[in-house]
C-alpha positions as CSV (number, residue, x, y, z in Angstrom):
1,M,24.1,81.0,129.7
2,T,21.5,78.6,131.2
3,E,21.2,75.0,132.4
4,P,19.5,73.3,129.5
5,T,16.2,71.8,130.7
6,P,14.3,69.2,128.7
7,F,10.6,69.9,128.3
8,D,7.8,68.4,126.4
9,A,6.0,70.5,123.8
10,T,2.8,70.3,121.8
11,D,4.6,68.7,118.8
12,G,5.0,65.6,120.9
13,R,8.7,66.0,121.1
14,T,11.2,66.7,123.9
15,H,13.0,70.0,123.4
16,L,16.2,71.6,124.7
17,A,16.6,75.3,124.0
18,Y,19.8,77.1,125.1
19,E,22.7,79.2,123.7
20,L,26.3,78.7,122.9
21,L,28.7,81.7,123.0
22,T,31.6,81.4,120.7
23,T,34.6,83.7,120.8
24,S,37.4,84.0,118.3
25,A,40.6,84.9,120.0
26,L,42.4,85.3,116.7
27,S,43.5,88.7,115.5
28,S,40.9,91.0,113.9
29,S,42.5,90.3,110.5
30,T,42.0,86.5,110.7
31,P,38.4,85.3,110.2
32,V,37.1,81.8,111.0
33,R,34.6,80.0,108.8
34,L,32.3,77.9,111.0
35,D,30.9,75.1,108.9
36,R,29.1,72.9,111.4
37,V,28.0,72.6,115.1
38,D,27.2,69.1,116.3
39,V,25.7,68.6,119.8
40,K,26.6,65.2,121.2
41,D,25.8,63.0,124.2
42,A,29.0,63.4,126.1
43,R,28.8,59.7,127.3
44,T,28.0,57.9,124.0
45,R,29.3,60.6,121.6
46,Q,26.1,60.2,119.6
47,V,25.0,63.3,117.7
48,I,21.6,64.5,118.9
49,G,21.5,67.7,116.9
50,S,23.4,69.5,114.1
51,L,23.5,72.9,112.5
52,S,25.2,73.6,109.1
53,G,24.7,75.6,106.0
54,R,21.7,77.9,105.9
55,A,20.3,76.5,109.2
56,L,23.5,77.5,111.0
57,A,23.6,80.9,109.4
58,E,20.1,81.6,110.6
59,A,20.9,80.4,114.1
60,A,24.0,82.4,114.7
61,N,24.8,86.1,114.9
62,P,27.4,88.5,116.3
63,V,26.7,89.6,119.8
64,G,24.9,93.0,119.6
65,D,23.6,92.7,116.1
66,P,19.9,93.5,115.8
67,L,17.4,90.7,115.4
68,P,16.6,90.3,111.6
69,G,13.0,91.0,110.9
70,A,12.4,92.3,114.4
71,D,9.5,94.5,113.4
72,G,7.5,91.3,112.9
73,Y,6.2,91.9,109.4
74,T,9.3,92.6,107.3
75,P,10.8,89.3,106.2
76,P,14.4,89.0,107.4
77,P,17.1,89.0,104.7
78,P,18.7,85.7,104.0
79,A,21.6,85.1,106.4
80,P,25.0,85.0,104.7
81,T,26.5,81.6,104.1
82,P,29.0,80.3,104.9
83,T,29.0,81.6,108.5
84,V,32.2,83.7,109.0
85,I,33.2,84.9,112.4
86,Q,35.7,87.8,112.2
87,G,38.7,87.7,114.4
88,S,38.2,89.1,118.0
89,Q,34.4,88.7,117.6
90,Q,31.9,86.9,119.9
91,W,28.9,85.2,118.4
92,V,25.9,83.5,119.9
93,V,24.5,80.2,118.4
94,W,20.9,79.7,119.3
95,L,20.4,76.0,119.9
96,D,16.9,74.5,119.7
97,L,17.2,70.7,119.8
98,T,14.3,68.2,119.6
99,L,14.3,64.6,120.6
100,D,11.7,61.9,119.8
101,H,9.1,61.5,122.5
102,G,10.2,59.1,125.2
103,R,13.9,59.6,124.5
104,A,15.8,60.8,127.5
105,A,18.0,63.9,127.2
106,P,21.7,63.2,127.7
107,E,23.0,64.0,131.2
108,V,25.9,66.0,129.6
109,L,26.0,67.7,126.2
110,E,29.2,68.5,124.4
111,H,29.6,70.6,121.3
112,H,31.8,69.7,118.3
113,L,32.7,72.7,116.1
114,S,34.3,72.3,112.7
115,G,35.4,74.8,110.0
116,A,38.5,76.6,108.8
117,V,40.7,79.5,109.8
118,L,40.9,81.7,106.7
119,T,44.6,82.6,106.5
120,A,46.3,84.6,103.8
121,S,47.8,81.4,102.5
122,G,44.4,79.6,102.3
123,P,41.9,77.9,104.7
124,S,43.3,75.8,107.5
125,A,40.7,73.3,108.7
126,F,40.0,72.8,112.4
127,E,37.8,70.6,114.6
128,E,37.2,71.4,118.3
129,T,35.1,69.8,121.0
130,V,34.1,72.4,123.6
131,Q,31.8,73.2,126.4
132,A,30.6,70.1,128.3
133,T,27.2,71.2,129.5
134,P,25.2,69.3,132.1
135,T,21.4,69.2,131.5
136,A,18.9,69.9,134.3
137,R,17.6,66.9,136.2
138,T,14.7,68.8,137.7
139,A,11.4,68.7,135.7
140,P,9.9,72.0,134.6
141,L,7.1,73.5,136.7
142,N,3.7,72.1,135.6
143,L,1.3,74.9,136.0
144,D,-2.4,75.8,135.8
145,A,-3.5,78.4,133.3
146,P,-2.4,82.0,134.0
147,V,-5.6,83.3,132.5
148,L,-9.3,82.4,132.9
149,P,-11.0,79.8,130.7
150,G,-11.4,80.7,127.1
151,T,-9.6,80.8,123.7
152,W,-6.1,82.4,123.8
153,Y,-3.3,83.1,121.2
154,A,0.2,82.1,122.4
155,S,2.5,84.7,120.7
156,E,6.3,84.9,120.8
157,S,6.6,81.5,122.4
158,C,9.6,79.2,122.0
159,C,11.3,78.1,119.7
160,G,12.1,80.4,116.8
161,N,13.3,83.8,115.8
162,T,11.2,85.9,118.2
163,H,12.1,88.7,120.5
164,H,11.6,86.5,123.5
165,R,13.7,83.5,122.3
166,R,16.5,85.6,120.9
167,G,16.5,88.5,123.3
168,L,20.1,88.6,124.4
169,A,20.5,91.0,127.4
170,P,23.7,92.3,128.9
171,V,22.9,93.1,132.6
172,N,25.5,93.8,135.3
173,G,28.3,92.6,133.0
174,R,26.8,89.3,132.1
175,F,24.8,88.0,129.2
176,G,21.4,86.4,129.7
177,V,18.3,85.5,127.9
178,P,15.7,86.7,130.4
179,Q,12.6,86.0,128.2
180,R,13.7,82.7,126.6
181,F,10.4,80.9,127.3
182,A,8.1,83.8,127.9
183,I,4.6,83.8,126.2
184,D,2.4,86.8,125.3
185,W,-1.2,85.9,125.7
186,Y,-4.1,87.4,123.7
187,R,-7.8,86.7,124.2
188,V,-9.5,85.5,121.0
189,G,-13.2,85.8,120.2
190,E,-15.6,83.3,118.6
191,Q,-14.8,84.6,115.1
192,G,-11.0,84.4,115.7
193,Q,-10.7,88.1,116.4
194,A,-8.1,89.6,118.8
195,W,-9.6,93.1,118.4
196,E,-12.7,94.6,116.8
197,G,-13.6,98.2,116.0
198,D,-10.9,100.9,116.2
199,P,-7.4,99.4,116.9
200,A,-6.4,102.8,118.3
201,R,-8.7,102.2,121.3
202,L,-7.7,100.0,124.2
203,S,-11.2,98.8,124.7
204,S,-11.2,97.3,121.1
205,Y,-8.8,94.6,122.2
206,L,-10.4,91.5,123.7
207,S,-7.5,91.0,126.0
208,Y,-7.9,94.4,127.7
209,R,-9.0,94.1,131.3
210,Q,-9.2,90.3,131.2
211,P,-8.4,88.8,134.6
212,V,-5.0,87.0,135.2
213,A,-4.9,84.1,137.6
214,A,-2.3,82.4,139.8
215,A,-1.0,79.4,137.9
216,A,0.3,77.9,141.2
217,G,0.0,78.7,144.8
218,G,2.6,80.9,146.3
219,R,3.6,84.2,147.9
220,V,3.6,87.6,146.3
221,V,7.2,88.9,146.3
222,E,7.0,91.9,144.0
223,V,4.3,94.3,142.9
224,Q,4.5,97.3,140.6
225,D,1.6,99.6,139.9
226,A,0.6,103.1,138.7
227,I,2.3,103.0,135.2
228,P,-0.3,104.3,132.7
229,D,-1.4,102.2,129.7
230,N,0.2,103.0,126.3
231,P,-2.2,104.0,123.5
232,P,-2.2,101.4,120.7
233,P,-1.4,100.4,118.0
234,H,2.0,101.9,117.4
235,T,5.2,101.0,119.4
236,P,5.8,103.3,122.3
237,P,9.2,104.7,123.3
238,V,11.3,102.1,125.2
239,P,10.8,102.8,128.9
240,P,13.4,102.8,131.6
241,I,14.7,99.3,132.4
242,E,12.8,99.2,135.7
243,D,9.5,99.8,133.9
244,T,10.0,97.2,131.1
245,V,7.3,94.8,132.2
246,G,5.0,97.6,133.3
247,N,2.6,97.0,136.2
248,H,3.2,93.5,137.3
249,V,2.9,90.8,140.0
250,T,5.7,88.3,140.8
251,L,4.9,85.1,142.7
252,E,7.4,82.8,144.4
253,V,6.0,79.3,143.9
254,A,9.0,77.1,144.6
255,P,12.7,77.6,145.6
256,G,14.3,79.6,142.9
257,R,11.1,79.7,140.8
258,Y,9.0,82.8,140.3
259,L,6.0,83.5,138.0
260,L,5.9,86.9,136.3
261,Y,2.6,88.6,135.2
262,G,3.5,91.7,133.1
263,H,1.8,94.7,131.4
264,L,-1.2,94.8,133.8
265,E,-3.6,97.7,134.0
266,A,-2.8,100.4,136.6
267,G,-5.0,100.2,139.7
268,S,-6.2,96.7,138.8
269,L,-3.8,94.7,141.0
270,K,-5.7,92.8,143.7
271,V,-2.7,91.6,145.8
272,R,0.2,93.1,147.7
273,E,3.7,92.0,148.6
274,G,3.6,89.3,151.2
275,D,0.2,88.0,150.3
276,C,-0.2,84.2,149.9
277,V,-2.3,83.2,147.0
278,E,-4.1,80.0,145.9
279,P,-4.1,78.5,142.4
280,G,-6.7,80.2,140.2
281,Q,-6.9,83.4,142.4
282,V,-7.3,86.6,140.4
283,L,-4.2,88.8,140.6
284,G,-5.2,91.7,138.4
285,L,-6.3,92.7,134.9
286,I,-4.5,92.8,131.6
287,G,-3.4,96.3,130.5
288,N,-0.9,97.9,128.1
289,S,1.7,99.2,130.5
290,G,5.5,99.2,130.2
291,N,7.1,98.0,127.0
292,S,3.8,97.0,125.4
293,T,2.2,98.1,122.2
294,T,-1.2,96.3,122.3
295,P,-2.9,94.8,125.4
296,H,-1.6,91.3,126.4
297,L,-0.3,89.3,129.3
298,H,3.4,88.7,129.4
299,F,3.9,85.5,131.4
300,Q,7.0,83.5,132.3
301,V,8.9,81.6,134.9
302,M,12.0,83.3,136.3
303,T,14.9,82.2,138.6
304,T,15.0,85.5,140.5
305,A,12.3,87.8,141.9
306,E,13.3,90.6,139.6
307,F,13.1,90.6,135.8
308,F,16.6,92.0,135.2
309,P,18.8,90.1,135.7
310,T,17.1,86.7,135.6
311,D,17.1,83.4,133.7
312,S,14.1,82.0,131.9
313,P,13.5,78.2,132.4
314,P,10.8,76.3,130.6
315,F,7.4,75.3,132.1
316,T,4.4,73.3,131.0
317,F,0.6,73.6,131.5
318,R,-1.4,70.8,133.1
319,Q,-4.1,70.7,130.4
320,F,-5.3,72.7,127.4
321,R,-6.6,72.0,123.9
322,V,-4.9,73.2,120.7
323,L,-7.4,74.7,118.3
324,G,-5.2,75.9,115.5
325,Q,-2.2,78.0,114.6
326,V,-1.3,81.3,113.0
327,E,1.3,81.1,110.3
328,P,2.5,84.8,109.9
329,R,4.3,86.3,112.9
330,I,1.6,88.5,114.4
331,W,2.7,89.8,117.7
332,D,2.6,92.7,120.1
333,D,4.1,95.3,117.7
334,N,2.0,94.6,114.7
335,L,-1.2,93.1,115.9
336,G,-3.1,96.4,115.8
337,L,-1.6,97.2,112.3
338,Q,-3.3,94.2,110.7
339,P,-6.0,95.0,108.1
340,T,-8.6,93.5,110.5
341,G,-8.4,92.1,114.0
342,V,-9.3,88.6,112.9
343,L,-6.3,86.3,113.2
344,P,-5.6,84.0,110.2
345,I,-6.1,80.8,112.1
346,T,-5.4,77.6,110.2
347,P,-5.5,73.9,111.2
348,S,-2.7,72.6,113.4
349,P,-1.2,69.1,113.2
350,Y,-1.3,69.1,116.9
351,E,-5.0,69.9,117.4
352,G,-6.6,68.2,120.4
353,P,-6.1,67.8,124.1
354,H,-2.6,68.2,125.7
355,R,-1.3,67.6,129.1
356,A,1.9,68.7,130.8
357,Q,3.2,70.3,127.7
358,Y,4.5,73.7,126.6
359,P,2.6,75.6,123.8
360,L,4.8,76.4,120.8
361,D,4.9,79.8,119.1
362,R,1.7,81.1,117.5
363,E,-0.6,78.3,118.6
364,V,-4.3,79.1,119.4
365,L,-5.5,77.1,122.3
366,E,-8.3,76.7,124.8
367,F,-7.8,76.6,128.6
């Protein structure tokens, strides 16, 4: 569903995050047991990543099944093992490969699937090599910060079981993952707090009305305004698809590359369609509009000017400092439901300065 693009992350490794759609063309009465998925370099046949057992079960699900633990605070139930694909079903396998730093990604990936067809007379083993997939040769965009200097919490970033990474969206008859590398940004105070006071008040959130900035020079190609902020801290009704990202600004910064700034405050936008902006220029203020429970900036790179449909390629930031990490999954839908607004920030093995890297999920960093 995408062209896998290698990118460097704060763990010092090169990542490839993409999806493999698998369809059983057998009758509905004939299930298939999928035991292993090996991703290989198509030239050398060397295995660069594998999924089996529990890891495979937790990285594969039928198309259309809800995301386990999607409310963010209920632990997902253990995935059933072995992984059994019923006949006439289509599944998605979420692949998140990591390579040692300095190791080049293969030019073409291929996928080796092994398991058994579960017939009435017993299992019949199979092995199939499918889907030769070229990787991108163009480096990810290397961007300035999308917010002003300060301490920020990077929530729902790649690569794990988040609503961004595993948000499969059928639009216009095609599947896509339009938020694969999106990051939700929350301002963090000196005591590690994301909000203080009454979490039912927008003004309690440190992110609220914080300026957002152009992470690269470009041209404004889409602006949406006038959508009111949602009252926190409970999840609002799902809005119409055209209002998903709320008030927003979209910048074209390179051919086929667009920056999306979502959930802005109504009336705070400082640019109009057709404007040319410089890096660091303020575009508007963070709000809580669209499909947003607590104030934050939804930021990502897109391949089209519109959010639906689009693809979500990776990107990196020129420089930042990792300060720590948050172990529990605290995100948009449950941030305001925490006992206090202080994030449980713990030390990170990746603390320190980083350049030209992508922040991983739940890192706390300083721009």
